[in-house]
gemmi code that builds the backbone of each chain (N, CA, C; Angstrom):
import gemmi

chains = {
    "A": [
        ("MET", (8.597, 11.733, 4.213), (9.041, 11.508, 2.697), (10.043, 12.848, 2.233)),
        ("GLN", (10.989, 12.242, 1.459), (11.724, 13.418, 0.972), (12.114, 12.991, -0.562)),
        ("ILE", (12.283, 14.076, -1.346), (12.584, 13.912, -2.992), (13.854, 14.585, -2.972)),
        ("LYS", (14.699, 13.925, -3.672), (15.878, 14.557, -4.170), (15.866, 14.646, -5.889)),
        ("THR", (16.286, 15.512, -6.483), (16.274, 15.672, -8.033), (17.550, 16.336, -8.577)),
        ("LYS", (17.971, 15.857, -9.727), (19.100, 16.594, -10.418), (19.060, 16.231, -11.824)),
        ("VAL", (19.534, 17.147, -12.676), (19.682, 16.862, -13.989), (21.213, 16.698, -14.352)),
        ("HIS", (21.330, 15.344, -15.131), (22.764, 15.268, -15.340), (22.670, 14.292, -16.745)),
        ("ASN", (23.494, 14.652, -17.719), (23.615, 13.982, -18.813), (22.185, 13.745, -19.473)),
        ("ASN", (21.374, 14.956, -19.670), (19.946, 14.959, -20.203), (19.070, 14.029, -19.496)),
        ("SER", (19.343, 13.583, -18.419), (18.452, 12.843, -17.603), (18.061, 13.457, -16.366)),
        ("LEU", (16.694, 13.472, -15.902), (16.380, 14.098, -14.766), (16.396, 12.817, -13.671)),
        ("TYR", (17.155, 12.999, -12.701), (17.075, 11.816, -11.809), (16.399, 12.345, -10.476)),
        ("VAL", (15.431, 11.195, -10.103), (14.526, 11.487, -8.961), (14.639, 10.313, -7.993)),
        ("LEU", (15.043, 10.788, -6.714), (15.371, 9.782, -5.771), (14.110, 9.921, -4.722)),
        ("LEU", (13.490, 8.976, -4.429), (12.288, 8.907, -3.608), (12.701, 8.288, -2.253)),
        ("ILE", (12.642, 8.959, -1.067), (13.076, 8.378, 0.099), (11.976, 8.405, 1.123)),
        ("GLY", (11.685, 7.354, 1.774), (10.554, 7.229, 2.751), (9.571, 6.283, 2.294)),
        ("GLU", (8.103, 6.800, 2.597), (6.898, 5.791, 2.397), (6.202, 6.601, 1.577)),
        ("LEU", (5.687, 5.892, 0.506), (4.718, 6.443, -0.473), (3.326, 5.911, -0.321)),
        ("ASP", (2.503, 6.626, 0.507), (1.323, 6.052, 0.831), (0.503, 7.391, 0.591)),
        ("GLU", (-0.993, 7.075, 0.927), (-2.122, 8.366, 0.603), (-1.617, 9.477, 1.515)),
        ("ALA", (-0.982, 9.290, 2.615), (-0.609, 10.426, 3.458), (0.386, 11.380, 2.698)),
        ("ASN", (1.407, 10.827, 2.155), (2.459, 11.427, 1.194), (2.329, 11.650, -0.069)),
        ("ALA", (1.259, 11.004, -0.683), (0.892, 11.103, -1.998), (0.880, 12.608, -2.637)),
        ("PRO", (-0.004, 13.493, -2.102), (-0.088, 14.695, -2.538), (1.335, 15.671, -2.760)),
        ("TYR", (2.103, 15.343, -1.624), (3.424, 16.200, -1.760), (4.108, 15.589, -2.889)),
        ("VAL", (4.289, 14.054, -3.072), (5.104, 13.781, -4.112), (4.514, 14.124, -5.535)),
        ("ARG", (3.267, 14.132, -5.735), (2.525, 14.403, -6.910), (3.037, 15.835, -7.249)),
        ("ASN", (2.612, 16.746, -6.185), (3.040, 18.021, -6.453), (4.347, 18.412, -6.826)),
        ("HIS", (5.180, 18.020, -5.998), (6.663, 18.315, -5.987), (7.173, 17.726, -7.308)),
        ("LEU", (6.969, 16.548, -7.699), (7.440, 15.956, -8.977), (6.878, 16.816, -10.168)),
        ("ASP", (5.557, 17.168, -10.231), (4.961, 17.839, -11.135), (5.791, 19.299, -11.406)),
        ("GLN", (6.052, 19.884, -10.209), (6.670, 21.147, -10.330), (8.156, 20.963, -10.771)),
        ("VAL", (8.802, 19.959, -10.459), (10.256, 19.714, -10.910), (10.121, 19.559, -12.432)),
        ("ILE", (9.209, 18.820, -12.918), (9.088, 18.320, -14.375), (8.759, 19.779, -15.228)),
        ("GLU", (7.963, 20.567, -14.556), (7.730, 21.746, -15.258), (8.843, 22.802, -15.316)),
        ("THR", (9.462, 22.681, -14.318), (10.565, 23.853, -14.170), (12.020, 23.370, -14.643)),
        ("GLU", (12.324, 22.206, -14.444), (13.737, 21.740, -14.825), (13.856, 21.773, -16.411)),
        ("LYS", (14.878, 22.019, -16.785), (15.189, 22.238, -18.102), (16.179, 21.142, -18.677)),
        ("GLY", (16.388, 20.834, -19.834), (17.644, 20.180, -20.487), (17.679, 18.451, -20.099)),
        ("PHE", (16.362, 17.916, -20.114), (16.300, 16.472, -19.797), (15.428, 15.765, -20.968)),
        ("ASN", (15.595, 14.738, -21.361), (14.716, 13.950, -22.281), (14.418, 12.684, -21.851)),
        ("LYS", (14.707, 12.160, -20.632), (14.265, 11.256, -19.962), (14.262, 11.314, -18.392)),
        ("VAL", (13.537, 10.652, -17.679), (13.392, 10.602, -16.320), (13.787, 9.373, -15.723)),
        ("ILE", (14.776, 9.309, -14.701), (15.220, 8.081, -14.114), (14.752, 8.127, -12.599)),
        ("VAL", (13.924, 7.175, -12.221), (13.598, 7.155, -10.918), (14.241, 6.329, -9.989)),
        ("ASP", (14.850, 6.622, -8.992), (15.690, 5.675, -8.154), (14.796, 5.429, -6.957)),
        ("LEU", (14.513, 3.991, -6.869), (13.553, 3.455, -5.801), (14.405, 2.784, -4.553)),
        ("SER", (15.634, 2.837, -4.574), (16.493, 2.237, -3.462), (16.128, 2.478, -2.107)),
        ("GLN", (15.586, 3.834, -2.008), (15.390, 4.372, -0.624), (13.748, 4.213, -0.358)),
        ("LEU", (13.003, 3.888, -1.304), (11.703, 3.787, -1.010), (11.279, 2.536, -0.056)),
        ("ASP", (11.170, 2.871, 1.211), (10.978, 1.825, 2.138), (9.454, 1.224, 2.000)),
        ("PHE", (8.480, 1.946, 1.384), (7.201, 1.449, 1.453), (6.420, 2.147, 0.106)),
        ("MET", (5.563, 1.322, -0.452), (4.842, 1.829, -1.398), (3.473, 1.099, -1.577)),
        ("ASP", (2.245, 1.496, -1.647), (1.288, 0.807, -1.876), (0.473, 1.143, -3.178)),
        ("SER", (-0.873, 0.723, -3.278), (-1.409, 1.105, -4.568), (-1.654, 2.614, -4.814)),
        ("THR", (-1.728, 3.387, -3.864), (-1.714, 4.803, -3.946), (-0.519, 5.102, -4.780)),
        ("GLY", (0.643, 4.576, -4.584), (1.925, 4.931, -5.140), (1.760, 4.486, -6.647)),
        ("ILE", (1.134, 3.475, -7.126), (0.910, 2.974, -8.435), (0.121, 4.217, -9.117)),
        ("GLY", (-0.874, 4.800, -8.487), (-1.639, 5.937, -9.113), (-0.737, 7.114, -9.326)),
        ("VAL", (0.180, 7.439, -8.302), (0.966, 8.614, -8.483), (2.065, 8.328, -9.567)),
        ("MET", (2.662, 7.151, -9.778), (3.606, 6.876, -10.682), (2.905, 6.922, -12.322)),
        ("LEU", (1.764, 6.334, -12.353), (0.836, 6.368, -13.573), (0.578, 7.807, -13.933)),
        ("GLY", (0.191, 8.588, -13.043), (-0.154, 10.004, -13.265), (0.903, 10.648, -13.840)),
        ("ARG", (2.361, 10.668, -13.198), (3.555, 10.963, -13.813), (3.813, 10.608, -15.195)),
        ("TYR", (3.694, 9.346, -15.356), (3.848, 8.681, -16.542), (3.003, 9.423, -17.671)),
        ("LYS", (1.821, 9.554, -17.526), (0.886, 10.151, -18.267), (1.262, 11.443, -18.845)),
        ("LYS", (1.614, 12.345, -17.738), (1.958, 13.779, -18.046), (3.291, 13.940, -18.909)),
        ("LEU", (4.184, 12.903, -18.545), (5.447, 12.941, -19.350), (5.406, 12.294, -20.759)),
        ("GLN", (4.424, 11.303, -20.833), (4.157, 10.825, -22.185), (3.572, 11.820, -22.993)),
        ("SER", (2.805, 12.756, -22.754), (2.232, 13.920, -23.675), (3.544, 14.596, -24.075)),
        ("ARG", (4.708, 14.540, -23.454), (5.790, 15.363, -23.944), (6.924, 14.570, -24.634)),
        ("ASN", (6.389, 13.200, -24.621), (7.341, 12.197, -25.140), (8.601, 11.939, -24.413)),
        ("ILE", (8.497, 11.892, -23.083), (9.619, 11.748, -22.129), (9.462, 10.362, -21.328)),
        ("PRO", (10.282, 9.365, -21.677), (10.190, 8.207, -20.965), (10.646, 8.194, -19.762)),
        ("ILE", (10.014, 7.304, -18.795), (10.474, 7.181, -17.242), (11.194, 5.775, -17.177)),
        ("TYR", (12.329, 5.650, -16.541), (12.924, 4.565, -16.135), (13.055, 4.395, -14.709)),
        ("ILE", (13.076, 3.009, -14.255), (13.399, 2.808, -12.846), (14.561, 2.272, -12.652)),
        ("ILE", (15.196, 2.748, -11.583), (16.481, 1.997, -11.012), (16.448, 1.497, -9.734)),
        ("ASN", (17.300, 0.552, -9.318), (17.428, -0.034, -7.970), (16.174, -0.004, -7.119)),
        ("PRO", (15.033, -0.814, -7.543), (13.837, -0.751, -6.743), (14.171, -1.470, -5.432)),
        ("SER", (13.684, -1.073, -4.217), (13.617, -1.717, -3.005), (12.759, -3.081, -3.177)),
        ("ARG", (12.876, -4.109, -2.294), (12.160, -5.231, -2.416), (10.739, -4.936, -2.442)),
        ("GLN", (10.208, -4.071, -1.766), (8.786, -3.859, -1.521), (8.379, -3.150, -2.743)),
        ("ALA", (9.168, -2.092, -3.251), (8.667, -1.432, -4.575), (8.796, -2.545, -5.732)),
        ("GLU", (9.642, -3.226, -5.774), (9.677, -4.337, -6.647), (8.522, -5.141, -6.921)),
        ("LYS", (7.996, -5.464, -5.766), (6.980, -6.307, -5.672), (5.544, -5.655, -6.329)),
        ("ILE", (5.360, -4.455, -5.769), (4.309, -3.788, -6.315), (4.357, -3.310, -7.875)),
        ("PHE", (5.521, -3.028, -8.333), (5.870, -2.866, -9.742), (5.590, -3.946, -10.556)),
        ("GLN", (5.975, -5.162, -10.160), (5.735, -6.426, -10.859), (4.292, -6.628, -10.965)),
        ("MET", (3.609, -6.557, -9.738), (2.150, -6.945, -9.594), (1.314, -6.176, -10.570)),
        ("ALA", (1.689, -4.803, -10.574), (0.875, -3.846, -11.250), (1.268, -3.889, -12.750)),
        ("GLY", (2.336, -4.409, -13.134), (2.763, -4.369, -14.568), (3.281, -3.076, -14.952)),
        ("LEU", (3.749, -2.371, -14.057), (4.398, -0.923, -14.248), (5.505, -0.905, -15.107)),
        ("TYR", (6.330, -1.997, -15.106), (7.517, -2.186, -15.774), (7.298, -2.039, -17.278)),
        ("ASP", (6.108, -2.477, -17.656), (5.852, -2.463, -19.078), (5.743, -1.151, -19.723)),
        ("ILE", (5.445, -0.055, -18.738), (5.417, 1.218, -19.493), (6.688, 2.044, -18.881)),
        ("MET", (7.219, 1.621, -17.718), (8.407, 2.505, -17.345), (9.433, 1.403, -16.778)),
        ("PRO", (10.206, 0.820, -17.863), (11.106, -0.212, -17.872), (12.334, -0.083, -16.573)),
        ("LYS", (12.288, -1.132, -15.994), (13.655, -1.093, -15.089), (14.952, -1.277, -15.881)),
        ("ILE", (15.914, -0.279, -15.763), (17.092, -0.465, -16.108), (18.130, -0.485, -15.107)),
        ("SER", (19.505, -0.883, -15.475), (20.457, -1.162, -14.518), (21.528, -0.113, -14.673)),
    ],
    "B": [
        ("MET", (6.105, -18.424, 23.402), (4.744, -18.084, 23.464), (4.051, -19.051, 24.370)),
        ("PRO", (3.155, -18.630, 25.286), (2.440, -19.532, 26.314), (1.558, -20.502, 25.469)),
        ("LYS", (1.440, -21.594, 26.112), (0.724, -22.726, 25.652), (-0.587, -23.036, 26.512)),
        ("ASN", (-1.686, -23.531, 25.805), (-2.880, -23.853, 26.820), (-2.661, -25.486, 27.130)),
        ("LYS", (-3.633, -25.989, 27.806), (-3.501, -27.426, 28.190), (-3.255, -28.468, 27.092)),
        ("LYS", (-3.882, -27.977, 25.950), (-3.658, -28.960, 24.916), (-2.363, -28.888, 24.334)),
        ("GLY", (-1.511, -27.899, 24.639), (-0.203, -27.825, 23.967), (-0.219, -26.625, 22.930)),
        ("ASP", (-1.463, -26.195, 22.595), (-1.568, -25.243, 21.584), (-1.043, -23.774, 22.172)),
        ("TYR", (-0.679, -23.006, 21.112), (-0.331, -21.750, 21.488), (-1.563, -20.884, 21.896)),
        ("MET", (-1.508, -20.147, 22.872), (-2.713, -19.209, 23.380), (-2.872, -18.184, 22.046)),
        ("LYS", (-4.234, -18.213, 21.850), (-4.753, -17.096, 20.771), (-4.301, -15.602, 21.621)),
        ("ASN", (-3.883, -14.752, 20.642), (-3.603, -13.390, 20.909), (-4.419, -12.510, 20.184)),
        ("GLN", (-4.791, -11.498, 20.781), (-5.727, -10.621, 20.126), (-5.484, -8.982, 20.422)),
        ("ILE", (-5.484, -8.204, 19.586), (-5.400, -6.641, 19.877), (-6.450, -6.045, 18.978)),
        ("GLU", (-7.253, -5.035, 19.725), (-8.235, -4.343, 18.834), (-7.834, -2.726, 18.972)),
        ("ILE", (-7.770, -2.098, 17.865), (-7.290, -0.750, 18.090), (-8.325, -0.033, 17.233)),
        ("LYS", (-8.925, 1.179, 17.785), (-9.505, 2.141, 17.033), (-8.780, 3.378, 16.610)),
        ("PHE", (-9.235, 3.798, 15.498), (-8.453, 5.069, 15.125), (-9.324, 5.921, 14.025)),
        ("LYS", (-8.917, 7.334, 13.927), (-9.585, 8.200, 13.028), (-9.175, 7.823, 11.588)),
        ("SER", (-10.135, 8.250, 10.564), (-9.639, 8.011, 9.166), (-8.897, 9.017, 8.681)),
        ("LEU", (-7.731, 9.253, 9.115), (-6.786, 10.372, 8.685), (-5.787, 9.505, 7.954)),
        ("PRO", (-5.243, 10.039, 6.816), (-3.975, 9.437, 6.244), (-2.929, 9.185, 6.845)),
        ("GLU", (-2.413, 10.091, 7.898), (-1.369, 9.813, 8.803), (-1.472, 8.550, 9.647)),
        ("ASN", (-2.735, 8.134, 9.897), (-2.772, 6.887, 10.517), (-2.549, 5.706, 9.884)),
        ("GLU", (-2.514, 5.827, 8.448), (-1.986, 4.624, 7.642), (-0.653, 4.052, 8.137)),
        ("ALA", (0.268, 4.820, 8.265), (1.617, 4.627, 8.781), (1.516, 3.920, 10.312)),
        ("PHE", (0.680, 4.541, 11.032), (0.403, 4.030, 12.415), (-0.205, 2.543, 12.280)),
        ("ALA", (-0.991, 2.404, 11.627), (-1.690, 1.012, 11.306), (-0.661, -0.014, 10.814)),
        ("ARG", (0.282, 0.348, 10.008), (1.103, -0.533, 9.301), (2.322, -0.757, 10.397)),
        ("THR", (2.458, 0.429, 11.319), (3.512, -0.053, 12.305), (2.985, -0.885, 13.369)),
        ("CYS", (1.651, -0.868, 13.730), (0.859, -1.652, 14.663), (0.978, -3.128, 14.278)),
        ("VAL", (0.601, -3.424, 13.051), (0.466, -4.630, 12.561), (1.819, -5.316, 12.415)),
        ("SER", (2.917, -4.619, 12.128), (4.261, -5.325, 12.032), (4.765, -5.712, 13.416)),
        ("ALA", (4.476, -4.750, 14.322), (4.770, -4.999, 15.740), (4.032, -6.199, 16.101)),
        ("PHE", (2.899, -6.431, 16.008), (2.002, -7.693, 16.365), (2.470, -8.864, 15.753)),
        ("CYS", (2.975, -8.797, 14.499), (3.456, -9.981, 13.892), (4.783, -10.556, 14.323)),
        ("LEU", (5.694, -9.678, 15.062), (6.926, -10.054, 15.443), (6.954, -11.180, 16.429)),
        ("GLN", (5.892, -11.741, 16.943), (5.675, -12.753, 17.874), (5.861, -13.956, 16.990)),
        ("LEU", (5.673, -13.779, 15.772), (5.737, -15.267, 14.874), (6.851, -15.170, 14.040)),
        ("ASN", (7.745, -14.415, 14.527), (9.221, -14.265, 13.826), (9.109, -14.384, 12.318)),
        ("PRO", (8.467, -13.444, 11.665), (8.117, -13.409, 10.191), (9.488, -12.833, 9.481)),
        ("THR", (9.619, -13.255, 8.125), (10.555, -12.572, 7.420), (10.235, -11.326, 7.046)),
        ("LEU", (11.278, -10.602, 6.351), (10.967, -9.209, 5.966), (9.910, -9.199, 4.939)),
        ("ASP", (9.908, -10.168, 3.990), (9.189, -10.086, 2.861), (7.436, -10.437, 3.437)),
        ("GLU", (7.394, -11.469, 4.557), (6.126, -11.461, 5.037), (5.580, -10.162, 5.761)),
        ("ILE", (6.473, -9.676, 6.528), (6.069, -8.340, 7.127), (5.683, -7.140, 6.021)),
        ("GLY", (6.499, -7.127, 4.891), (6.288, -6.343, 3.938), (4.872, -6.319, 3.304)),
        ("ASP", (4.539, -7.777, 3.039), (3.203, -8.145, 2.388), (2.053, -7.744, 3.313)),
        ("ILE", (2.089, -7.979, 4.585), (1.182, -7.726, 5.560), (1.016, -6.319, 5.834)),
        ("LYS", (2.120, -5.478, 5.864), (2.015, -4.020, 5.963), (1.265, -3.390, 4.786)),
        ("THR", (1.607, -3.819, 3.597), (0.992, -3.225, 2.313), (-0.393, -3.658, 2.389)),
        ("ALA", (-0.844, -4.783, 2.671), (-2.406, -5.260, 2.668), (-3.133, -4.145, 3.639)),
        ("VAL", (-2.520, -4.064, 5.021), (-3.113, -3.376, 5.805), (-3.558, -1.792, 5.333)),
        ("SER", (-2.110, -1.428, 4.826), (-2.154, 0.108, 4.198), (-3.253, 0.315, 3.175)),
        ("GLU", (-3.441, -0.750, 2.246), (-4.663, -0.764, 1.294), (-6.055, -0.705, 1.826)),
        ("ALA", (-6.301, -1.488, 2.986), (-7.500, -1.609, 3.540), (-7.780, -0.247, 4.300)),
        ("VAL", (-6.764, 0.410, 4.968), (-6.927, 1.464, 5.687), (-7.148, 2.831, 4.870)),
        ("THR", (-6.453, 2.635, 3.635), (-6.447, 3.694, 2.580), (-7.998, 3.775, 2.040)),
        ("ASN", (-8.573, 2.616, 1.733), (-9.866, 2.307, 1.368), (-10.851, 3.155, 2.384)),
        ("CYS", (-10.648, 2.982, 3.537), (-11.476, 3.564, 4.699), (-11.342, 5.229, 4.462)),
        ("VAL", (-10.100, 5.530, 4.383), (-9.685, 7.021, 4.427), (-10.476, 7.721, 3.211)),
        ("VAL", (-10.295, 7.077, 2.060), (-10.515, 7.656, 0.738), (-12.146, 7.471, 0.449)),
        ("HIS", (-12.491, 6.096, 0.472), (-13.666, 5.867, -0.064), (-14.930, 5.619, 1.143)),
        ("ALA", (-14.619, 5.080, 2.225), (-15.670, 4.801, 3.228), (-16.183, 6.220, 3.875)),
        ("TYR", (-15.088, 7.057, 4.103), (-15.534, 8.398, 4.673), (-15.021, 9.439, 3.761)),
        ("PRO", (-15.703, 9.788, 2.647), (-15.052, 10.652, 1.734), (-15.028, 12.119, 2.127)),
        ("ASN", (-16.144, 12.570, 2.904), (-16.065, 13.950, 3.113), (-15.873, 14.234, 4.596)),
        ("LYS", (-15.661, 13.187, 5.268), (-15.724, 13.428, 6.929), (-14.659, 12.575, 7.522)),
        ("VAL", (-14.322, 12.541, 8.864), (-13.579, 11.893, 9.568), (-14.275, 10.769, 10.180)),
        ("GLY", (-14.137, 9.394, 9.992), (-14.898, 8.430, 10.646), (-13.902, 7.651, 11.427)),
        ("GLU", (-14.540, 6.387, 11.994), (-13.777, 5.560, 13.046), (-13.356, 4.120, 12.246)),
        ("ILE", (-12.150, 3.776, 12.380), (-11.682, 2.592, 11.741), (-11.357, 1.590, 13.050)),
        ("THR", (-11.871, 0.443, 12.895), (-11.547, -0.417, 13.991), (-10.638, -1.669, 13.268)),
        ("MET", (-9.391, -1.805, 13.768), (-8.557, -2.844, 13.509), (-8.413, -3.980, 14.459)),
        ("LEU", (-8.916, -5.127, 14.140), (-8.762, -6.384, 15.074), (-7.374, -7.154, 14.380)),
        ("LEU", (-6.606, -7.396, 15.298), (-5.494, -8.252, 14.978), (-5.575, -9.360, 15.848)),
        ("SER", (-5.459, -10.732, 15.270), (-5.358, -11.917, 16.057), (-4.458, -12.914, 15.547)),
        ("ARG", (-3.909, -13.699, 16.453), (-3.060, -14.815, 16.023), (-3.394, -16.067, 16.569)),
        ("GLU", (-3.633, -17.011, 15.702), (-4.038, -18.345, 16.183), (-2.989, -19.327, 15.494)),
        ("GLN", (-2.189, -20.033, 16.458), (-1.082, -20.885, 15.860), (-0.179, -19.977, 14.909)),
        ("ASP", (0.146, -20.335, 13.969), (0.875, -19.596, 12.940), (0.235, -18.691, 12.021)),
        ("GLN", (-1.079, -18.345, 12.242), (-1.942, -17.525, 11.331), (-2.112, -16.246, 11.977)),
        ("ILE", (-1.883, -15.220, 11.174), (-2.267, -13.799, 11.661), (-3.755, -13.446, 10.811)),
        ("HIS", (-4.568, -13.129, 11.534), (-5.860, -12.734, 11.130), (-5.921, -11.285, 11.263)),
        ("ILE", (-6.558, -10.465, 10.282), (-6.657, -9.133, 10.408), (-8.056, -8.684, 9.987)),
        ("SER", (-8.570, -7.996, 10.774), (-10.111, -7.447, 10.285), (-10.105, -5.967, 10.372)),
        ("ILE", (-10.560, -5.357, 9.411), (-10.553, -3.944, 9.381), (-11.969, -3.306, 8.998)),
        ("LYS", (-12.464, -2.645, 10.076), (-13.921, -2.446, 9.909), (-14.221, -0.940, 9.670)),
        ("ASP", (-15.152, -0.466, 8.992), (-15.629, 0.978, 8.941), (-17.010, 1.041, 8.989)),
        ("SER", (-17.764, 2.226, 9.373), (-19.079, 2.401, 9.231), (-19.422, 3.514, 8.240)),
        ("GLY", (-18.721, 3.461, 7.224), (-18.693, 4.573, 6.176), (-19.857, 4.284, 5.185)),
        ("VAL", (-19.583, 4.845, 3.957), (-20.570, 4.742, 2.856), (-20.884, 3.164, 2.375)),
        ("GLY", (-20.015, 2.358, 2.641), (-20.187, 0.861, 2.003), (-19.909, 0.619, 0.577)),
        ("ILE", (-20.086, -0.470, 0.066), (-19.886, -0.717, -1.334), (-21.203, -1.425, -1.875)),
        ("GLU", (-21.859, -0.949, -2.842), (-22.981, -1.486, -3.329), (-22.651, -3.096, -3.861)),
        ("ASN", (-21.882, -3.034, -4.817), (-21.452, -4.210, -5.637), (-20.041, -4.536, -5.352)),
        ("ILE", (-19.751, -5.527, -4.343), (-18.659, -5.811, -3.762), (-17.710, -6.502, -4.711)),
        ("GLU", (-18.588, -7.259, -5.490), (-17.699, -8.073, -6.706), (-17.026, -7.401, -7.766)),
        ("GLU", (-17.895, -6.339, -8.010), (-17.306, -5.176, -8.867), (-15.991, -4.478, -8.517)),
        ("ALA", (-16.244, -4.256, -7.241), (-15.042, -3.499, -6.513), (-13.701, -4.233, -6.524)),
        ("LEU", (-13.924, -5.529, -6.409), (-12.672, -6.375, -6.401), (-11.970, -6.718, -7.714)),
        ("THR", (-12.707, -6.184, -8.817), (-12.025, -6.354, -10.108), (-10.862, -5.432, -10.251)),
        ("PRO", (-9.695, -5.944, -10.690), (-8.409, -5.458, -10.723), (-8.583, -4.256, -11.735)),
        ("PHE", (-8.093, -2.912, -11.176), (-8.148, -1.563, -12.108), (-9.668, -0.893, -11.980)),
        ("TYR", (-10.553, -1.524, -11.127), (-11.810, -0.906, -10.876), (-11.634, 0.186, -10.009)),
        ("THR", (-12.070, 1.545, -10.388), (-12.121, 2.510, -9.429), (-13.277, 3.412, -9.673)),
        ("THR", (-13.674, 3.976, -8.640), (-14.700, 4.939, -8.876), (-14.068, 6.441, -8.795)),
        ("LYS", (-12.733, 6.497, -8.761), (-12.121, 7.805, -8.566), (-10.920, 7.965, -9.489)),
        ("PRO", (-11.244, 7.684, -10.913), (-10.066, 7.731, -11.806), (-9.324, 9.001, -12.106)),
        ("ASP", (-10.241, 10.180, -11.779), (-9.841, 11.645, -12.041), (-8.879, 11.886, -10.828)),
        ("GLU", (-8.865, 10.944, -9.859), (-7.950, 11.238, -8.679), (-6.463, 10.481, -8.730)),
        ("GLU", (-6.268, 10.034, -10.052), (-5.141, 9.078, -10.256), (-5.151, 7.896, -9.147)),
        ("ARG", (-6.316, 7.289, -9.152), (-6.564, 6.155, -8.268), (-6.109, 4.881, -9.277)),
        ("SER", (-5.501, 3.950, -8.636), (-5.129, 2.991, -9.540), (-6.239, 1.735, -9.679)),
        ("GLY", (-7.051, 1.757, -8.465), (-7.950, 0.612, -8.771), (-7.238, -0.942, -8.369)),
        ("MET", (-6.244, -0.790, -7.741), (-5.501, -1.913, -7.373), (-5.488, -2.455, -5.931)),
        ("GLY", (-6.139, -1.600, -5.038), (-6.114, -2.026, -3.623), (-6.592, -3.332, -3.310)),
        ("PHE", (-7.778, -3.748, -3.604), (-8.097, -5.082, -3.271), (-7.359, -6.192, -3.968)),
        ("THR", (-6.832, -5.912, -5.283), (-5.911, -6.912, -5.779), (-4.642, -7.156, -5.124)),
        ("VAL", (-4.138, -5.875, -4.559), (-2.939, -6.152, -3.803), (-3.148, -6.955, -2.395)),
        ("MET", (-4.174, -6.608, -1.763), (-4.650, -7.269, -0.538), (-4.744, -8.704, -0.865)),
        ("ASP", (-5.370, -9.054, -2.055), (-5.781, -10.508, -2.451), (-4.476, -11.305, -2.702)),
        ("SER", (-3.530, -10.657, -3.296), (-2.252, -11.179, -3.691), (-1.234, -11.334, -2.800)),
        ("PHE", (-1.260, -10.401, -1.882), (-0.211, -10.375, -0.740), (-0.608, -11.182, 0.406)),
        ("MET", (-1.936, -11.521, 0.628), (-2.203, -12.364, 1.874), (-2.780, -13.775, 1.339)),
        ("ASP", (-2.972, -14.706, 2.148), (-3.597, -16.045, 1.851), (-4.905, -15.935, 1.585)),
        ("SER", (-5.817, -15.043, 2.233), (-7.080, -15.116, 2.047), (-7.670, -13.567, 2.260)),
        ("LEU", (-8.669, -13.425, 1.565), (-9.418, -12.045, 1.619), (-10.876, -12.118, 1.512)),
        ("VAL", (-11.620, -11.705, 2.473), (-13.035, -11.653, 2.506), (-13.359, -10.370, 2.608)),
        ("VAL", (-14.284, -9.764, 1.759), (-14.965, -8.327, 1.971), (-16.542, -8.568, 2.037)),
        ("LYS", (-17.060, -8.038, 3.172), (-18.275, -8.104, 3.361), (-19.035, -6.948, 3.779)),
        ("HIS", (-20.344, -6.694, 3.860), (-21.067, -5.598, 4.320), (-20.861, -5.748, 5.942)),
        ("ASN", (-20.743, -4.408, 6.522), (-20.890, -4.278, 8.088), (-22.403, -3.842, 8.169)),
        ("GLY", (-23.171, -4.806, 8.392), (-24.534, -4.423, 8.563), (-25.140, -3.549, 7.521)),
        ("ALA", (-25.654, -2.572, 7.785), (-26.320, -1.596, 6.836), (-25.245, -0.554, 6.520)),
        ("LYS", (-24.354, -0.314, 7.348), (-23.293, 0.591, 6.941), (-21.941, 0.236, 7.062)),
        ("GLY", (-21.065, 0.450, 5.989), (-19.661, 0.311, 5.884), (-19.259, -1.118, 5.471)),
        ("LEU", (-18.155, -1.368, 5.843), (-17.480, -2.584, 5.201), (-16.415, -3.339, 6.218)),
        ("ILE", (-16.435, -4.677, 6.121), (-15.487, -5.308, 6.889), (-14.453, -6.104, 5.925)),
        ("VAL", (-13.345, -5.814, 6.062), (-12.316, -6.549, 5.165), (-11.559, -7.563, 6.200)),
        ("GLU", (-11.499, -8.848, 5.894), (-10.765, -9.834, 6.603), (-9.764, -10.381, 5.836)),
        ("MET", (-8.582, -10.540, 6.392), (-7.458, -11.179, 5.723), (-6.791, -12.000, 6.646)),
        ("THR", (-6.169, -13.083, 6.246), (-5.192, -14.075, 6.864), (-4.027, -14.162, 6.097)),
        ("LYS", (-3.117, -14.477, 6.977), (-1.722, -14.852, 6.257), (-0.919, -15.822, 7.213)),
        ("ARG", (-0.334, -17.008, 6.975), (0.266, -18.010, 7.750), (1.766, -17.405, 7.617)),
        ("ILE", (2.230, -17.387, 8.804), (3.813, -17.068, 8.829), (4.457, -18.375, 8.821)),
        ("GLU", (5.259, -18.481, 7.875), (6.139, -19.730, 7.666), (7.271, -19.816, 8.622)),
        ("ASN", (6.912, -19.911, 9.863), (8.177, -19.774, 10.766), (8.751, -21.063, 10.862)),
        ("LYS", (10.011, -21.161, 10.493), (10.935, -22.288, 10.623), (11.379, -22.850, 12.113)),
        ("GLN", (11.645, -21.435, 12.803), (12.221, -21.711, 14.193), (10.826, -21.798, 15.023)),
        ("ALA", (10.898, -22.766, 15.921), (9.931, -22.842, 17.058), (10.173, -21.694, 18.053)),
        ("VAL", (9.091, -21.008, 18.521), (9.445, -19.911, 19.408), (9.448, -20.323, 20.861)),
    ],
}
model = gemmi.Model(1)
for chain_id, residues in chains.items():
    chain = gemmi.Chain(chain_id)
    for i, (resn, *xyz) in enumerate(residues, 1):
        res = gemmi.Residue()
        res.name, res.seqid = resn, gemmi.SeqId(i, " ")
        for name, pos in zip(("N", "CA", "C"), xyz):
            atom = gemmi.Atom()
            atom.name, atom.element = name, gemmi.Element(name[0])
            atom.pos, atom.b_iso = gemmi.Position(*pos), 0.0
            res.add_atom(atom)
        chain.add_residue(res)
    model.add_chain(chain)
structure = gemmi.Structure()
structure.add_model(model)
structure.setup_entities()
């Protein structure tokens, strides 16, 4: 699992690469929380899921956890380019209702 | 694939035992996807099966053996165009299975658990049966038909 982040035009871009499951969840959770805490100058988070090859319900929990943290700071999350597998999980769990997909 | 005297495909079966370690989830997913290749599945079908298996194995890692490493048995079999998967543990078990199957039900909300594991298994597979493994643990049985257009 690999995570790339950058701040551009007031957005924090997050690229998740690999497989998000129970084995990788602690790393993703800690890394994202650290980036959210330390990065400056963003008012929204854009998560690119084009290279997320696998995600299961553990990943739903990880995304919901980050959503709640950011919500307390009034920072919305948006999803771009979901892989086929991520798209199915997001649709099923209704995650797009709270972190909309944008193009 | 080899056929028997009646002209049906021979049943195929593999049993794997592994420890309830998080890194074995990827191992279980890879095993099941390799096993399914004999039915020439689509990427979507493989994705669904891998996700369902990952959920069942995660349940064993997180819930069945919360404070120790236990053993998980995964039985994969193929009969005609059906894949059967059974994932068995000897862990703490679930008292009220029906309640556990409810979407968003979780015993560990403080750990950011979504409570969607069984819901994912149920919606990604054709059938899901969850039952007690005797006095200890759980057996999760799932099947999926591979809609193979090409005869092998």
